[in-house]
C-alpha positions as CSV (number, residue, x, y, z in Angstrom):
1,M,83.0,78.1,77.6
2,L,83.5,81.9,77.9
3,H,80.7,83.7,79.7
4,V,79.9,87.1,78.1
5,P,77.7,89.3,80.4
6,H,74.4,90.5,78.9
7,L,74.7,94.1,77.7
8,N,71.8,95.2,79.8
9,Q,73.1,93.8,83.0
10,P,74.2,96.4,85.6
11,Q,77.9,96.4,86.0
12,P,79.6,96.9,89.4
13,H,81.4,100.2,90.0
14,R,83.9,100.4,92.9
15,Y,85.1,103.6,94.4
16,W,86.5,105.0,97.7
17,G,83.8,106.3,100.0
18,K,83.2,107.5,103.5
19,E,80.0,108.4,105.3
20,G,79.3,112.1,105.1
21,I,81.9,112.7,102.4
22,S,81.0,113.6,98.8
23,K,82.4,111.6,95.9
24,Q,84.4,114.6,94.9
25,E,86.0,114.9,98.4
26,A,86.9,111.2,98.2
27,K,88.5,111.7,94.7
28,D,90.5,114.6,96.1
29,Q,91.7,112.5,99.0
30,L,92.6,109.7,96.6
31,G,94.8,112.2,94.7
32,Y,96.5,113.3,97.9
33,C,97.2,109.7,98.8
34,R,98.6,109.0,95.3
35,S,100.9,111.9,95.7
36,D,101.9,111.1,99.3
37,V,103.0,107.6,98.4
38,G,104.7,108.6,95.2
39,A,102.5,106.3,93.1
40,N,103.9,107.5,89.8
41,H,107.3,106.1,90.8
42,L,106.2,102.7,91.9
43,E,105.1,99.4,90.3
44,K,101.3,99.4,89.9
45,T,100.6,96.7,92.5
46,Q,102.9,98.3,95.1
47,A,101.3,101.7,94.4
48,Q,97.8,100.3,94.8
49,K,98.7,98.7,98.1
50,L,100.1,101.9,99.6
51,I,97.3,104.0,98.3
52,S,94.8,101.6,99.9
53,Y,96.7,101.8,103.2
54,C,96.6,105.6,103.0
55,M,92.8,105.8,102.2
56,K,92.0,103.3,104.9
57,S,94.0,105.3,107.4
58,K,91.8,108.3,106.6
59,G,88.6,106.3,107.3
60,Y,87.7,105.4,103.7
61,K,86.6,102.0,102.4
62,I,85.8,100.5,99.0
63,M,82.1,101.0,98.1
64,E,80.3,99.3,95.3
65,E,77.2,100.3,93.3
66,Y,75.7,99.0,90.1
67,R,75.2,101.1,87.0
């Protein structure tokens, strides 16, 4: 049986974050990492892995909040 979430249930939102850093600064760093690893020229899974390594090396981690 397929489970369909209730429309009013909060949905998780994941993003890169770092203590003392704004969400905009984190988005900017994510853009730099995408560029640094050449994400546009890689397979999606490989690009995601390299971007993750880059962000973690800068002290970022995946944060989660509910909307």
